[in-house]
All heavy atoms as a GROMACS GRO file, in nm:
protein
  600
    1PRO      N    1   2.810   3.662  -3.437
    1PRO     CA    2   2.785   3.560  -3.540
    1PRO      C    3   2.861   3.431  -3.510
    1PRO      O    4   2.970   3.433  -3.454
    1PRO     CB    5   2.836   3.626  -3.668
    1PRO     CG    6   2.926   3.736  -3.624
    1PRO     CD    7   2.883   3.776  -3.488
    2ARG      N    8   2.804   3.322  -3.550
    2ARG     CA    9   2.864   3.191  -3.527
    2ARG      C   10   2.966   3.159  -3.636
    2ARG      O   11   2.944   3.189  -3.752
    2ARG     CB   12   2.755   3.084  -3.527
    2ARG     CG   13   2.657   3.102  -3.415
    2ARG     CD   14   2.548   2.999  -3.424
    2ARG     NE   15   2.447   3.028  -3.323
    2ARG     CZ   16   2.332   2.967  -3.313
    2ARG    NH1   17   2.302   2.872  -3.400
    2ARG    NH2   18   2.248   2.998  -3.219
    3ASP      N   19   3.073   3.097  -3.594
    3ASP     CA   20   3.178   3.058  -3.687
    3ASP      C   21   3.230   2.922  -3.642
    3ASP      O   22   3.320   2.914  -3.558
    3ASP     CB   23   3.289   3.162  -3.689
    3ASP     CG   24   3.396   3.134  -3.794
    3ASP    OD1   25   3.400   3.021  -3.849
    3ASP    OD2   26   3.475   3.225  -3.821
    4ARG      N   27   3.171   2.817  -3.697
    4ARG     CA   28   3.206   2.682  -3.653
    4ARG      C   29   3.354   2.652  -3.670
    4ARG      O   30   3.417   2.596  -3.582
    4ARG     CB   31   3.122   2.579  -3.728
    4ARG     CG   32   3.155   2.438  -3.684
    4ARG     CD   33   3.074   2.333  -3.757
    4ARG     NE   34   3.119   2.202  -3.715
    4ARG     CZ   35   3.038   2.101  -3.688
    4ARG    NH1   36   2.909   2.116  -3.699
    4ARG    NH2   37   3.088   1.986  -3.651
    5ALA      N   38   3.410   2.690  -3.783
    5ALA     CA   39   3.552   2.660  -3.808
    5ALA      C   40   3.641   2.728  -3.705
    5ALA      O   41   3.736   2.666  -3.654
    5ALA     CB   42   3.590   2.704  -3.949
    6ALA      N   43   3.611   2.852  -3.671
    6ALA     CA   44   3.692   2.923  -3.571
    6ALA      C   45   3.674   2.861  -3.433
    6ALA      O   46   3.772   2.850  -3.356
    6ALA     CB   47   3.653   3.070  -3.568
    7THR      N   48   3.553   2.819  -3.401
    7THR     CA   49   3.528   2.756  -3.272
    7THR      C   50   3.600   2.622  -3.262
    7THR      O   51   3.662   2.591  -3.160
    7THR     CB   52   3.377   2.738  -3.248
    7THR    OG1   53   3.314   2.866  -3.256
    7THR    CG2   54   3.349   2.676  -3.112
    8GLU      N   55   3.594   2.542  -3.368
    8GLU     CA   56   3.667   2.414  -3.369
    8GLU      C   57   3.816   2.438  -3.353
    8GLU      O   58   3.882   2.366  -3.277
    8GLU     CB   59   3.640   2.338  -3.500
    8GLU     CG   60   3.505   2.272  -3.505
    8GLU     CD   61   3.488   2.188  -3.630
    8GLU    OE1   62   3.586   2.158  -3.701
    8GLU    OE2   63   3.373   2.149  -3.657
    9ALA      N   64   3.869   2.537  -3.422
    9ALA     CA   65   4.012   2.567  -3.412
    9ALA      C   66   4.048   2.610  -3.270
    9ALA      O   67   4.153   2.571  -3.218
    9ALA     CB   68   4.050   2.676  -3.513
   10ALA      N   69   3.962   2.690  -3.207
   10ALA     CA   70   3.988   2.735  -3.070
   10ALA      C   71   3.985   2.617  -2.973
   10ALA      O   72   4.068   2.610  -2.880
   10ALA     CB   73   3.884   2.839  -3.028
   11ILE      N   74   3.894   2.524  -2.994
   11ILE     CA   75   3.886   2.407  -2.908
   11ILE      C   76   4.011   2.320  -2.924
   11ILE      O   77   4.069   2.274  -2.826
   11ILE     CB   78   3.756   2.327  -2.937
   11ILE    CG1   79   3.634   2.408  -2.892
   11ILE    CG2   80   3.759   2.191  -2.869
   11ILE    CD1   81   3.501   2.352  -2.941
   12LEU      N   82   4.051   2.297  -3.047
   12LEU     CA   83   4.172   2.218  -3.071
   12LEU      C   84   4.297   2.285  -3.014
   12LEU      O   85   4.382   2.218  -2.955
   12LEU     CB   86   4.189   2.192  -3.221
   12LEU     CG   87   4.093   2.090  -3.281
   12LEU    CD1   88   4.106   2.089  -3.433
   12LEU    CD2   89   4.117   1.952  -3.225
   13ALA      N   90   4.306   2.416  -3.030
   13ALA     CA   91   4.421   2.489  -2.977
   13ALA      C   92   4.424   2.481  -2.825
   13ALA      O   93   4.530   2.464  -2.764
   13ALA     CB   94   4.418   2.635  -3.022
   14ALA      N   95   4.308   2.491  -2.763
   14ALA     CA   96   4.300   2.481  -2.617
   14ALA      C   97   4.342   2.342  -2.571
   14ALA      O   98   4.416   2.328  -2.472
   14ALA     CB   99   4.157   2.511  -2.571
   15ALA      N  100   4.297   2.240  -2.642
   15ALA     CA  101   4.334   2.102  -2.606
   15ALA      C  102   4.484   2.081  -2.622
   15ALA      O  103   4.548   2.015  -2.539
   15ALA     CB  104   4.256   2.003  -2.691
   16GLU      N  105   4.540   2.137  -2.727
   16GLU     CA  106   4.684   2.125  -2.750
   16GLU      C  107   4.762   2.190  -2.637
   16GLU      O  108   4.859   2.134  -2.586
   16GLU     CB  109   4.719   2.189  -2.884
   16GLU     CG  110   4.861   2.167  -2.928
   16GLU     CD  111   4.888   2.223  -3.067
   16GLU    OE1  112   4.795   2.234  -3.149
   16GLU    OE2  113   5.004   2.259  -3.091
   17LYS      N  114   4.720   2.310  -2.594
   17LYS     CA  115   4.785   2.379  -2.483
   17LYS      C  116   4.776   2.298  -2.354
   17LYS      O  117   4.873   2.284  -2.280
   17LYS     CB  118   4.721   2.516  -2.460
   17LYS     CG  119   4.757   2.620  -2.561
   17LYS     CD  120   4.689   2.751  -2.523
   17LYS     CE  121   4.691   2.848  -2.638
   17LYS     NZ  122   4.616   2.971  -2.607
   18LEU      N  123   4.655   2.247  -2.327
   18LEU     CA  124   4.636   2.167  -2.206
   18LEU      C  125   4.721   2.041  -2.207
   18LEU      O  126   4.781   2.004  -2.106
   18LEU     CB  127   4.488   2.128  -2.190
   18LEU     CG  128   4.397   2.236  -2.135
   18LEU    CD1  129   4.251   2.194  -2.151
   18LEU    CD2  130   4.428   2.262  -1.989
   19ALA      N  131   4.728   1.975  -2.321
   19ALA     CA  132   4.807   1.853  -2.333
   19ALA      C  133   4.954   1.883  -2.310
   19ALA      O  134   5.025   1.807  -2.243
   19ALA     CB  135   4.786   1.788  -2.469
   20ALA      N  136   5.001   1.995  -2.363
   20ALA     CA  137   5.141   2.033  -2.344
   20ALA      C  138   5.170   2.067  -2.198
   20ALA      O  139   5.276   2.034  -2.146
   20ALA     CB  140   5.176   2.151  -2.434
   21ARG      N  141   5.074   2.130  -2.134
   21ARG     CA  142   5.093   2.176  -1.997
   21ARG      C  143   5.071   2.065  -1.894
   21ARG      O  144   5.146   2.054  -1.797
   21ARG     CB  145   4.998   2.292  -1.971
   21ARG     CG  146   5.020   2.364  -1.841
   21ARG     CD  147   4.940   2.492  -1.830
   21ARG     NE  148   4.797   2.468  -1.837
   21ARG     CZ  149   4.714   2.537  -1.915
   21ARG    NH1  150   4.759   2.633  -1.993
   21ARG    NH2  151   4.585   2.510  -1.916
   22GLU      N  152   4.967   1.980  -1.916
   22GLU     CA  153   4.927   1.884  -1.814
   22GLU      C  154   4.933   1.738  -1.859
   22GLU      O  155   4.912   1.649  -1.778
   22GLU     CB  156   4.784   1.915  -1.766
   22GLU     CG  157   4.770   2.053  -1.707
   22GLU     CD  158   4.629   2.085  -1.664
   22GLU    OE1  159   4.553   1.990  -1.632
   22GLU    OE2  160   4.592   2.203  -1.661
   23GLY      N  161   4.954   1.715  -1.988
   23GLY     CA  162   4.955   1.579  -2.041
   23GLY      C  163   4.819   1.537  -2.092
   23GLY      O  164   4.716   1.590  -2.050
   24PHE      N  165   4.818   1.441  -2.183
   24PHE     CA  166   4.694   1.396  -2.245
   24PHE      C  167   4.598   1.333  -2.144
   24PHE      O  168   4.478   1.343  -2.158
   24PHE     CB  169   4.721   1.299  -2.359
   24PHE     CG  170   4.754   1.366  -2.489
   24PHE    CD1  171   4.884   1.390  -2.526
   24PHE    CD2  172   4.654   1.410  -2.574
   24PHE    CE1  173   4.915   1.453  -2.645
   24PHE    CE2  174   4.682   1.473  -2.693
   24PHE     CZ  175   4.813   1.495  -2.728
   25ALA      N  176   4.650   1.269  -2.041
   25ALA     CA  177   4.565   1.204  -1.943
   25ALA      C  178   4.478   1.304  -1.867
   25ALA      O  179   4.372   1.268  -1.816
   25ALA     CB  180   4.650   1.123  -1.846
   26ALA      N  181   4.521   1.429  -1.861
   26ALA     CA  182   4.447   1.531  -1.788
   26ALA      C  183   4.338   1.597  -1.872
   26ALA      O  184   4.261   1.676  -1.819
   26ALA     CB  185   4.543   1.638  -1.736
   27LEU      N  186   4.330   1.564  -2.001
   27LEU     CA  187   4.230   1.627  -2.086
   27LEU      C  188   4.091   1.575  -2.054
   27LEU      O  189   4.068   1.455  -2.049
   27LEU     CB  190   4.259   1.601  -2.234
   27LEU     CG  191   4.381   1.671  -2.294
   27LEU    CD1  192   4.393   1.636  -2.441
   27LEU    CD2  193   4.375   1.820  -2.275
   28ASN      N  194   4.000   1.668  -2.034
   28ASN     CA  195   3.858   1.633  -2.023
   28ASN      C  196   3.777   1.748  -2.080
   28ASN      O  197   3.830   1.857  -2.103
   28ASN     CB  198   3.818   1.599  -1.879
   28ASN     CG  199   3.831   1.716  -1.784
   28ASN    OD1  200   3.778   1.823  -1.810
   28ASN    ND2  201   3.902   1.696  -1.673
   29VAL      N  202   3.651   1.722  -2.106
   29VAL     CA  203   3.567   1.820  -2.174
   29VAL      C  204   3.559   1.951  -2.097
   29VAL      O  205   3.568   2.059  -2.156
   29VAL     CB  206   3.426   1.762  -2.200
   29VAL    CG1  207   3.331   1.868  -2.252
   29VAL    CG2  208   3.435   1.647  -2.300
   30ALA      N  209   3.544   1.945  -1.966
   30ALA     CA  210   3.530   2.067  -1.886
   30ALA      C  211   3.655   2.155  -1.896
   30ALA      O  212   3.645   2.276  -1.915
   30ALA     CB  213   3.501   2.032  -1.741
   31LYS      N  214   3.772   2.094  -1.885
   31LYS     CA  215   3.897   2.171  -1.894
   31LYS      C  216   3.917   2.229  -2.033
   31LYS      O  217   3.960   2.344  -2.048
   31LYS     CB  218   4.016   2.083  -1.858
   31LYS     CG  219   4.031   2.057  -1.711
   31LYS     CD  220   4.159   1.978  -1.688
   31LYS     CE  221   4.182   1.952  -1.541
   31LYS     NZ  222   4.307   1.878  -1.518
   32ILE      N  223   3.889   2.150  -2.133
   32ILE     CA  224   3.907   2.196  -2.271
   32ILE      C  225   3.814   2.313  -2.300
   32ILE      O  226   3.855   2.415  -2.355
   32ILE     CB  227   3.885   2.081  -2.371
   32ILE    CG1  228   3.993   1.974  -2.354
   32ILE    CG2  229   3.883   2.133  -2.514
   32ILE    CD1  230   3.962   1.843  -2.424
   33ALA      N  231   3.687   2.299  -2.262
   33ALA     CA  232   3.589   2.405  -2.286
   33ALA      C  233   3.628   2.533  -2.212
   33ALA      O  234   3.621   2.643  -2.269
   33ALA     CB  235   3.450   2.359  -2.244
   34ALA      N  236   3.671   2.520  -2.087
   34ALA     CA  237   3.711   2.638  -2.010
   34ALA      C  238   3.831   2.707  -2.074
   34ALA      O  239   3.834   2.830  -2.085
   34ALA     CB  240   3.741   2.598  -1.866
   35GLU      N  241   3.930   2.628  -2.116
   35GLU     CA  242   4.049   2.684  -2.180
   35GLU      C  243   4.014   2.755  -2.310
   35GLU      O  244   4.070   2.860  -2.342
   35GLU     CB  245   4.150   2.573  -2.205
   35GLU     CG  246   4.281   2.618  -2.265
   35GLU     CD  247   4.379   2.678  -2.164
   35GLU    OE1  248   4.365   2.653  -2.043
   35GLU    OE2  249   4.470   2.749  -2.208
   36ALA      N  250   3.919   2.700  -2.385
   36ALA     CA  251   3.879   2.758  -2.513
   36ALA      C  252   3.779   2.872  -2.498
   36ALA      O  253   3.756   2.948  -2.592
   36ALA     CB  254   3.820   2.650  -2.604
   37GLY      N  255   3.716   2.881  -2.380
   37GLY     CA  256   3.615   2.984  -2.359
   37GLY      C  257   3.485   2.956  -2.430
   37GLY      O  258   3.417   3.047  -2.476
   38VAL      N  259   3.450   2.827  -2.439
   38VAL     CA  260   3.325   2.787  -2.504
   38VAL      C  261   3.244   2.698  -2.410
   38VAL      O  262   3.294   2.648  -2.310
   38VAL     CB  263   3.352   2.710  -2.637
   38VAL    CG1  264   3.430   2.796  -2.734
   38VAL    CG2  265   3.422   2.579  -2.612
   39ASP      N  266   3.118   2.679  -2.444
   39ASP     CA  267   3.032   2.590  -2.368
   39ASP      C  268   3.072   2.445  -2.395
   39ASP      O  269   3.110   2.409  -2.507
   39ASP     CB  270   2.886   2.612  -2.412
   39ASP     CG  271   2.788   2.544  -2.321
   39ASP    OD1  272   2.780   2.419  -2.325
   39ASP    OD2  273   2.719   2.613  -2.246
   40ARG      N  274   3.064   2.362  -2.292
   40ARG     CA  275   3.099   2.219  -2.306
   40ARG      C  276   3.017   2.150  -2.414
   40ARG      O  277   3.065   2.058  -2.479
   40ARG     CB  278   3.079   2.146  -2.174
   40ARG     CG  279   3.173   2.191  -2.067
   40ARG     CD  280   3.158   2.115  -1.939
   40ARG     NE  281   3.018   2.089  -1.907
   40ARG     CZ  282   2.978   2.020  -1.803
   40ARG    NH1  283   3.065   1.969  -1.720
   40ARG    NH2  284   2.850   2.002  -1.780
   41LYS      N  285   2.895   2.195  -2.435
   41LYS     CA  286   2.810   2.133  -2.538
   41LYS      C  287   2.876   2.138  -2.676
   41LYS      O  288   2.858   2.046  -2.756
   41LYS     CB  289   2.674   2.204  -2.544
   41LYS     CG  290   2.589   2.183  -2.422
   41LYS     CD  291   2.460   2.260  -2.435
   41LYS     CE  292   2.379   2.252  -2.307
   41LYS     NZ  293   2.258   2.332  -2.313
   42LEU      N  294   2.950   2.245  -2.703
   42LEU     CA  295   3.015   2.257  -2.834
   42LEU      C  296   3.125   2.153  -2.851
   42LEU      O  297   3.147   2.104  -2.962
   42LEU     CB  298   3.070   2.398  -2.854
   42LEU     CG  299   2.964   2.507  -2.865
   42LEU    CD1  300   3.030   2.644  -2.874
   42LEU    CD2  301   2.874   2.483  -2.984
   43VAL      N  302   3.194   2.120  -2.745
   43VAL     CA  303   3.297   2.016  -2.752
   43VAL      C  304   3.233   1.883  -2.791
   43VAL      O  305   3.283   1.811  -2.876
   43VAL     CB  306   3.374   2.005  -2.619
   43VAL    CG1  307   3.475   1.890  -2.625
   43VAL    CG2  308   3.444   2.136  -2.585
   44TYR      N  309   3.120   1.853  -2.729
   44TYR     CA  310   3.048   1.728  -2.763
   44TYR      C  311   2.991   1.736  -2.904
   44TYR      O  312   2.999   1.639  -2.980
   44TYR     CB  313   2.936   1.701  -2.663
   44TYR     CG  314   2.986   1.655  -2.529
   44TYR    CD1  315   2.983   1.738  -2.418
   44TYR    CD2  316   3.040   1.527  -2.514
   44TYR    CE1  317   3.029   1.696  -2.295
   44TYR    CE2  318   3.088   1.484  -2.392
   44TYR     CZ  319   3.081   1.568  -2.283
   44TYR     OH  320   3.128   1.525  -2.161
   45ARG      N  321   2.934   1.849  -2.941
   45ARG     CA  322   2.870   1.862  -3.073
   45ARG      C  323   2.972   1.848  -3.186
   45ARG      O  324   2.948   1.781  -3.286
   45ARG     CB  325   2.799   1.997  -3.084
   45ARG     CG  326   2.726   2.014  -3.217
   45ARG     CD  327   2.649   2.143  -3.225
   45ARG     NE  328   2.547   2.146  -3.121
   45ARG     CZ  329   2.509   2.258  -3.057
   45ARG    NH1  330   2.562   2.374  -3.087
   45ARG    NH2  331   2.416   2.252  -2.966
   46TYR      N  332   3.087   1.913  -3.172
   46TYR     CA  333   3.184   1.915  -3.280
   46TYR      C  334   3.279   1.796  -3.281
   46TYR      O  335   3.329   1.758  -3.386
   46TYR     CB  336   3.266   2.044  -3.276
   46TYR     CG  337   3.187   2.170  -3.298
   46TYR    CD1  338   3.235   2.291  -3.255
   46TYR    CD2  339   3.061   2.170  -3.360
   46TYR    CE1  340   3.164   2.409  -3.275
   46TYR    CE2  341   2.990   2.286  -3.379
   46TYR     CZ  342   3.041   2.405  -3.336
   46TYR     OH  343   2.971   2.522  -3.356
   47PHE      N  344   3.306   1.740  -3.162
   47PHE     CA  345   3.407   1.634  -3.155
   47PHE      C  346   3.359   1.506  -3.088
   47PHE      O  347   3.433   1.408  -3.083
   47PHE     CB  348   3.531   1.685  -3.079
   47PHE     CG  349   3.597   1.802  -3.146
   47PHE    CD1  350   3.569   1.931  -3.105
   47PHE    CD2  351   3.685   1.784  -3.251
   47PHE    CE1  352   3.629   2.040  -3.167
   47PHE    CE2  353   3.744   1.891  -3.314
   47PHE     CZ  354   3.716   2.020  -3.271
   48GLY      N  355   3.240   1.505  -3.032
   48GLY     CA  356   3.190   1.387  -2.964
   48GLY      C  357   3.251   1.367  -2.826
   48GLY      O  358   3.232   1.263  -2.764
   49GLY      N  359   3.326   1.464  -2.777
   49GLY     CA  360   3.389   1.456  -2.646
   49GLY      C  361   3.540   1.465  -2.655
   49GLY      O  362   3.597   1.490  -2.762
   50ALA      N  363   3.605   1.443  -2.542
   50ALA     CA  364   3.751   1.454  -2.535
   50ALA      C  365   3.820   1.352  -2.625
   50ALA      O  366   3.923   1.381  -2.685
   50ALA     CB  367   3.798   1.439  -2.391
   51ASP      N  368   3.764   1.232  -2.636
   51ASP     CA  369   3.826   1.130  -2.720
   51ASP      C  370   3.835   1.174  -2.866
   51ASP      O  371   3.934   1.148  -2.934
   51ASP     CB  372   3.750   0.997  -2.710
   51ASP     CG  373   3.771   0.928  -2.577
   51ASP    OD1  374   3.866   0.964  -2.504
   51ASP    OD2  375   3.692   0.838  -2.545
   52GLY      N  376   3.732   1.241  -2.914
   52GLY     CA  377   3.733   1.291  -3.051
   52GLY      C  378   3.840   1.395  -3.073
   52GLY      O  379   3.904   1.400  -3.178
   53ILE      N  380   3.861   1.479  -2.973
   53ILE     CA  381   3.966   1.581  -2.983
   53ILE      C  382   4.103   1.514  -2.983
   53ILE      O  383   4.190   1.549  -3.062
   53ILE     CB  384   3.954   1.682  -2.868
   53ILE    CG1  385   3.827   1.764  -2.887
   53ILE    CG2  386   4.076   1.773  -2.862
   53ILE    CD1  387   3.793   1.853  -2.772
   54ILE      N  388   4.121   1.418  -2.894
   54ILE     CA  389   4.249   1.348  -2.886
   54ILE      C  390   4.278   1.276  -3.018
   54ILE      O  391   4.391   1.277  -3.067
   54ILE     CB  392   4.252   1.252  -2.766
   54ILE    CG1  393   4.251   1.335  -2.637
   54ILE    CG2  394   4.373   1.160  -2.771
   54ILE    CD1  395   4.225   1.256  -2.512
   55GLU      N  396   4.177   1.215  -3.077
   55GLU     CA  397   4.195   1.149  -3.208
   55GLU      C  398   4.237   1.251  -3.313
   55GLU      O  399   4.325   1.224  -3.394
   55GLU     CB  400   4.066   1.080  -3.251
   55GLU     CG  401   4.039   0.951  -3.176
   55GLU     CD  402   3.910   0.886  -3.220
   55GLU    OE1  403   3.862   0.913  -3.334
   55GLU    OE2  404   3.855   0.809  -3.141
   56ARG      N  405   4.173   1.367  -3.314
   56ARG     CA  406   4.206   1.471  -3.413
   56ARG      C  407   4.349   1.520  -3.393
   56ARG      O  408   4.424   1.536  -3.488
   56ARG     CB  409   4.107   1.586  -3.400
   56ARG     CG  410   4.126   1.698  -3.499
   56ARG     CD  411   4.062   1.674  -3.635
   56ARG     NE  412   3.919   1.671  -3.631
   56ARG     CZ  413   3.840   1.776  -3.650
   56ARG    NH1  414   3.891   1.894  -3.675
   56ARG    NH2  415   3.711   1.762  -3.646
   57LEU      N  416   4.388   1.544  -3.268
   57LEU     CA  417   4.525   1.586  -3.241
   57LEU      C  418   4.625   1.477  -3.277
   57LEU      O  419   4.733   1.504  -3.329
   57LEU     CB  420   4.542   1.627  -3.095
   57LEU     CG  421   4.471   1.755  -3.051
   57LEU    CD1  422   4.490   1.776  -2.901
   57LEU    CD2  423   4.521   1.874  -3.129
   58GLY      N  424   4.589   1.352  -3.250
   58GLY     CA  425   4.677   1.240  -3.280
   58GLY      C  426   4.702   1.223  -3.428
   58GLY      O  427   4.806   1.171  -3.469
   59ALA      N  428   4.609   1.268  -3.510
   59ALA     CA  429   4.623   1.255  -3.655
   59ALA      C  430   4.712   1.364  -3.715
   59ALA      O  431   4.750   1.355  -3.831
   59ALA     CB  432   4.486   1.261  -3.722
   60ARG      N  433   4.748   1.463  -3.636
   60ARG     CA  434   4.830   1.574  -3.686
   60ARG      C  435   4.977   1.540  -3.674
   60ARG      O  436   5.037   1.553  -3.569
   60ARG     CB  437   4.800   1.702  -3.607
   60ARG     CG  438   4.665   1.759  -3.637
   60ARG     CD  439   4.643   1.891  -3.572
   60ARG     NE  440   4.761   1.975  -3.576
   60ARG     CZ  441   4.785   2.070  -3.485
   60ARG    NH1  442   4.703   2.091  -3.385
   60ARG    NH2  443   4.895   2.143  -3.494
   61THR      N  444   5.037   1.498  -3.783
   61THR     CA  445   5.179   1.462  -3.779
   61THR      C  446   5.268   1.580  -3.750
   61THR      O  447   5.372   1.566  -3.688
   61THR     CB  448   5.224   1.396  -3.912
   61THR    OG1  449   5.196   1.485  -4.019
   61THR    CG2  450   5.156   1.263  -3.932
   62ASP      N  451   5.225   1.701  -3.790
   62ASP     CA  452   5.308   1.818  -3.763
   62ASP      C  453   5.320   1.844  -3.613
   62ASP      O  454   5.421   1.893  -3.566
   62ASP     CB  455   5.252   1.942  -3.834
   62ASP     CG  456   5.116   1.984  -3.782
   62ASP    OD1  457   5.028   1.897  -3.766
   62ASP    OD2  458   5.098   2.104  -3.756
   63LEU      N  459   5.218   1.807  -3.538
   63LEU     CA  460   5.222   1.824  -3.393
   63LEU      C  461   5.329   1.736  -3.331
   63LEU      O  462   5.398   1.775  -3.238
   63LEU     CB  463   5.084   1.791  -3.334
   63LEU     CG  464   5.065   1.811  -3.185
   63LEU    CD1  465   5.078   1.960  -3.150
   63LEU    CD2  466   4.929   1.761  -3.143
   64TRP      N  467   5.346   1.616  -3.385
   64TRP     CA  468   5.441   1.521  -3.328
   64TRP      C  469   5.579   1.533  -3.388
   64TRP      O  470   5.678   1.508  -3.323
   64TRP     CB  471   5.389   1.378  -3.349
   64TRP     CG  472   5.251   1.363  -3.296
   64TRP    CD1  473   5.137   1.346  -3.368
   64TRP    CD2  474   5.210   1.372  -3.159
   64TRP    NE1  475   5.029   1.343  -3.284
   64TRP    CE2  476   5.070   1.358  -3.156
   64TRP    CE3  477   5.279   1.390  -3.039
   64TRP    CZ2  478   4.998   1.360  -3.038
   64TRP    CZ3  479   5.206   1.393  -2.922
   64TRP    CH2  480   5.068   1.378  -2.921
   65LEU      N  481   5.587   1.573  -3.515
   65LEU     CA  482   5.716   1.576  -3.584
   65LEU      C  483   5.775   1.715  -3.597
   65LEU      O  484   5.888   1.729  -3.642
   65LEU     CB  485   5.701   1.514  -3.724
   65LEU     CG  486   5.654   1.369  -3.727
   65LEU    CD1  487   5.630   1.325  -3.870
   65LEU    CD2  488   5.754   1.279  -3.658
   66GLY      N  489   5.699   1.818  -3.561
   66GLY     CA  490   5.750   1.953  -3.571
   66GLY      C  491   5.739   2.012  -3.711
   66GLY      O  492   5.793   2.116  -3.738
   67GLY      N  493   5.672   1.946  -3.800
   67GLY     CA  494   5.654   1.995  -3.936
   67GLY      C  495   5.627   1.880  -4.030
   67GLY      O  496   5.642   1.765  -3.995
   68ALA      N  497   5.584   1.914  -4.146
   68ALA     CA  498   5.552   1.812  -4.244
   68ALA      C  499   5.679   1.749  -4.300
   68ALA      O  500   5.781   1.815  -4.313
   68ALA     CB  501   5.470   1.873  -4.358
   69ILE      N  502   5.671   1.622  -4.329
   69ILE     CA  503   5.783   1.552  -4.392
   69ILE      C  504   5.758   1.552  -4.541
   69ILE      O  505   5.652   1.512  -4.588
   69ILE     CB  506   5.791   1.406  -4.342
   69ILE    CG1  507   5.825   1.403  -4.194
   69ILE    CG2  508   5.894   1.328  -4.422
   69ILE    CD1  509   5.825   1.263  -4.135
   70GLU      N  510   5.856   1.598  -4.615
   70GLU     CA  511   5.846   1.594  -4.760
   70GLU      C  512   5.948   1.493  -4.810
   70GLU      O  513   6.068   1.508  -4.786
   70GLU     CB  514   5.871   1.732  -4.818
   70GLU     CG  515   5.762   1.829  -4.778
   70GLU     CD  516   5.769   1.959  -4.854
   70GLU    OE1  517   5.826   1.961  -4.965
   70GLU    OE2  518   5.717   2.058  -4.802
   71ALA      N  519   5.900   1.392  -4.873
   71ALA     CA  520   5.987   1.285  -4.922
   71ALA      C  521   5.925   1.228  -5.048
   71ALA      O  522   5.804   1.239  -5.072
   71ALA     CB  523   6.002   1.177  -4.817
   72PRO      N  524   6.007   1.163  -5.129
   72PRO     CA  525   5.952   1.096  -5.247
   72PRO      C  526   5.848   0.992  -5.206
   72PRO      O  527   5.855   0.936  -5.097
   72PRO     CB  528   6.074   1.029  -5.309
   72PRO     CG  529   6.192   1.099  -5.253
   72PRO     CD  530   6.151   1.150  -5.119
   73ALA      N  531   5.753   0.969  -5.293
   73ALA     CA  532   5.643   0.878  -5.262
   73ALA      C  533   5.692   0.737  -5.231
   73ALA      O  534   5.629   0.666  -5.154
   73ALA     CB  535   5.545   0.874  -5.379
   74ASN      N  536   5.803   0.696  -5.286
   74ASN     CA  537   5.850   0.559  -5.263
   74ASN      C  538   5.950   0.550  -5.147
   74ASN      O  539   6.005   0.444  -5.122
   74ASN     CB  540   5.912   0.502  -5.392
   74ASN     CG  541   6.030   0.585  -5.439
   74ASN    OD1  542   6.054   0.694  -5.391
   74ASN    ND2  543   6.103   0.532  -5.535
   75ALA      N  544   5.972   0.658  -5.074
   75ALA     CA  545   6.066   0.657  -4.961
   75ALA      C  546   6.004   0.586  -4.842
   75ALA      O  547   5.885   0.594  -4.819
   75ALA     CB  548   6.104   0.800  -4.924
   76THR      N  549   6.089   0.518  -4.766
   76THR     CA  550   6.042   0.458  -4.640
   76THR      C  551   6.032   0.567  -4.535
   76THR      O  552   6.085   0.677  -4.551
   76THR     CB  553   6.139   0.350  -4.591
   76THR    OG1  554   6.262   0.412  -4.554
   76THR    CG2  555   6.162   0.243  -4.695
   77TYR      N  556   5.966   0.538  -4.425
   77TYR     CA  557   5.954   0.635  -4.317
   77TYR      C  558   6.094   0.674  -4.266
   77TYR      O  559   6.121   0.791  -4.242
   77TYR     CB  560   5.870   0.578  -4.204
   77TYR     CG  561   5.860   0.675  -4.087
   77TYR    CD1  562   5.772   0.783  -4.094
   77TYR    CD2  563   5.938   0.660  -3.975
   77TYR    CE1  564   5.764   0.873  -3.990
   77TYR    CE2  565   5.931   0.750  -3.870
   77TYR     CZ  566   5.843   0.855  -3.878
   77TYR     OH  567   5.836   0.945  -3.775
   78ALA      N  568   6.182   0.578  -4.250
   78ALA     CA  569   6.316   0.605  -4.201
   78ALA      C  570   6.392   0.698  -4.295
   78ALA      O  571   6.460   0.791  -4.252
   78ALA     CB  572   6.393   0.476  -4.183
   79GLU      N  573   6.376   0.679  -4.424
   79GLU     CA  574   6.441   0.766  -4.522
   79GLU      C  575   6.383   0.907  -4.518
   79GLU      O  576   6.454   1.005  -4.526
   79GLU     CB  577   6.427   0.708  -4.662
   79GLU     CG  578   6.504   0.580  -4.683
   79GLU     CD  579   6.464   0.508  -4.813
   79GLU    OE1  580   6.354   0.534  -4.866
   79GLU    OE2  581   6.544   0.428  -4.859
   80ALA      N  582   6.253   0.916  -4.502
   80ALA     CA  583   6.186   1.046  -4.499
   80ALA      C  584   6.219   1.125  -4.373
   80ALA      O  585   6.226   1.247  -4.376
   80ALA     CB  586   6.034   1.028  -4.510
   81ALA      N  587   6.241   1.057  -4.262
   81ALA     CA  588   6.268   1.124  -4.135
   81ALA      C  589   6.409   1.178  -4.124
   81ALA      O  590   6.440   1.255  -4.035
   81ALA     CB  591   6.239   1.028  -4.020
   82GLN      N  592   6.498   1.138  -4.216
   82GLN     CA  593   6.637   1.185  -4.209
   82GLN      C  594   6.652   1.326  -4.256
   82GLN      O  595   6.588   1.381  -4.331
   82GLN     CB  596   6.728   1.094  -4.291
   82GLN     CG  597   6.738   0.958  -4.230
   82GLN     CD  598   6.826   0.867  -4.313
   82GLN    OE1  599   6.881   0.904  -4.415
   82GLN    NE2  600   6.842   0.745  -4.268
   0.00000   0.00000   0.00000
């Protein structure tokens, strides 16, 4: 059975692993699809290509900061990061 959410998650996880191992510059659709064990067409269908995946990963602050920042709504970024 098809499970789009699980497939998207697998593709994103594969891209994250590849980026950690080889750097973002090395990401391409063929490598991501092979790492995720899916057809390249699904990478294009769900994300529009490698750029869409990179954009999605770039939007994840937990990936860059190691977790969510919880701060008062009126706190500055510098205050929240402490």
